[in-house]
Structures are given as structure tokens and as C-alpha cells.
C-alpha positions in Angstrom: 23.2 19.4 1.5 24.3 16.2 3.4 23.4 12.9 1.9 21.7 11.0 4.7 19.9 14.8 5.5 19.3 14.9 1.7 17.8 11.1 2.0 15.7 11.8 5.1 14.1 15.1 4.4 12.6 13.0 0.3 11.6 10.4 3.1 9.5 12.4 5.0 8.4 14.5 2.2 7.1 11.7 0.2 5.4 9.9 3.3 3.6 13.1 4.6 2.0 12.8 0.7 1.6 9.0 1.2 0.1 9.2 4.7 -2.2 11.4 3.2 -3.1 10.1 -0.3 -4.2 6.2 2.2 -6.2 8.5 4.2 -8.4 10.1 1.5 -8.5 6.5 -0.6 -8.9 4.6 1.9 -12.1 7.0 3.1 -13.6 7.1 0.1 -13.4 3.4 -0.7 -15.3 3.0 2.5 -18.3 5.3 2.1 -18.6 4.1 -1.6 -18.3 0.2 -0.8 -19.4 -0.8 2.9 -18.7 -4.0 2.8 -17.6 -6.8 5.6 -14.3 -7.1 2.5 -11.9 -3.6 3.5 -11.8 -2.4 0.1 -10.0 0.8 1.0 -7.4 -1.0 2.5 -7.1 -3.5 0.1 -7.1 -0.7 -3.1 -4.6 0.8 -1.7 -2.4 -2.2 -0.7 -3.0 -3.4 -4.6 -2.2 -0.5 -5.8 0.9 -0.1 -3.9 2.4 -3.4 -4.7 2.1 -2.4 -9.1 3.1 1.4 -8.5 5.8 0.1 -7.0 6.7 -3.0 -8.4 6.8 -0.4 -11.7 9.0 2.4 -10.0 11.6 0.1 -8.8 12.2 -1.9 -13.3 11.9 2.2 -14.2 14.0 4.0 -11.3 17.4 3.0 -10.8 18.0 6.3 -9.3 18.1 6.2 -5.7 16.0 9.7 -4.8 13.4 8.3 -6.7 13.3 5.1 -4.2 13.5 7.2 -1.7 10.9 9.4 -2.3 8.2 6.8 -3.9 9.3 3.8 -2.8 10.3 4.1 0.4 8.2 7.3 1.9 5.6 7.4 -0.3 4.8 4.4 -1.0 5.6 3.2 2.7 3.3 5.2 4.1 0.4 4.2 1.5 0.4 1.1 1.9 0.1 -0.6 5.6 0.5 -4.5 5.7 -0.4 -3.5 10.0 -3.7 -2.2 9.2 -4.5 -5.3 6.7 -3.5 -7.7 9.4 -5.8 -6.4 12.1 -8.6 -6.3 9.4 -8.1 -10.0 9.2 -7.6 -10.5 12.9 -11.2 -8.5 13.1 -12.8 -10.5 10.4 -12.4 -13.4 12.7 -12.7 -12.9 15.8 -16.2 -11.5 14.6 -16.7 -14.8 12.7 -16.2 -13.7 9.1 -14.3 -16.1 8.0 -16.0 -16.4 4.1 -14.2 -12.4 3.9 -11.7 -12.8 5.6 -10.7 -15.8 3.1 -10.7 -13.9 0.1 -9.4 -10.8 1.6 -7.0 -12.4 2.5 -6.1 -13.6 -0.6 -6.4 -11.5 -2.9 -4.3 -8.9 -0.6 -1.0 -11.6 -0.8 -2.1 -13.1 -3.9 -3.3 -9.9 -6.3 -0.4 -8.0 -4.2 2.6 -10.1 -5.5 1.2 -10.8 -9.0 0.3 -6.7 -9.2 3.9 -6.4 -8.0 4.9 -8.6 -10.4 3.2 -7.3 -13.5 4.1 -4.0 -12.2 8.1 -4.5 -12.3 7.0 -6.4 -16.1 5.8 -3.6 -17.6 
């Protein structure tokens, strides 16, 4: 199979399962922990940071990086949703929730990527 076509198949397959996993976990977390802090997106993004760091450390094979790193994690984690939820918090005057969410997302994301990479 053509290398380029194989790469597209790996990313697509990983993305399919990443998007489904994100939807399921996000829905579960939103129902389980209703709050002004979007714990579903926070959990997904922090878990994704950790797992991506772990993947990059232990799997140097391009196929795994395409399938799990680009495909699954690309669809599982979401920077755009994090920012949309942050704007919604600010517009509704939830400054304290915004600060906690933003700090946990960015600081926690970098920290967990680092931990995943150095485990």
C-alpha cells in the first residue's frame, strides 16, 4: 500500500475512535460532575497530554505515532473546546472558575506531558 495512503488510514482510524472516546468520556464527566468548571474537557485534555507524552517516549515507530498520537489523541483532546468554554465562563462572569480551569488546563497539561514522557 502507498505510504501516504497508509498514513491517512492510520490517522483516520485513530481519529474515529478518539472522537467516540472523547464524546463518551465528556458526556459521562458532565453528567457525573456538573459544575461551572468543565471537568469533562479538563479530564480529556489532561489525560491526553499524559498519554501523548508517554507515547512519544516509548514508541518511536511512525505508525504508532500516526495512529495514536495524531489520529486518536488529535480527535480525543480539544484545544478549541477548552478555549470556547473559557470564553463562556468569562462572558458569564465566572472569573474564579475560569482561573481554576485555565490554570489546571495549561499548567496541568504541560506537567502531565512531562511526566508521561519521563516515566
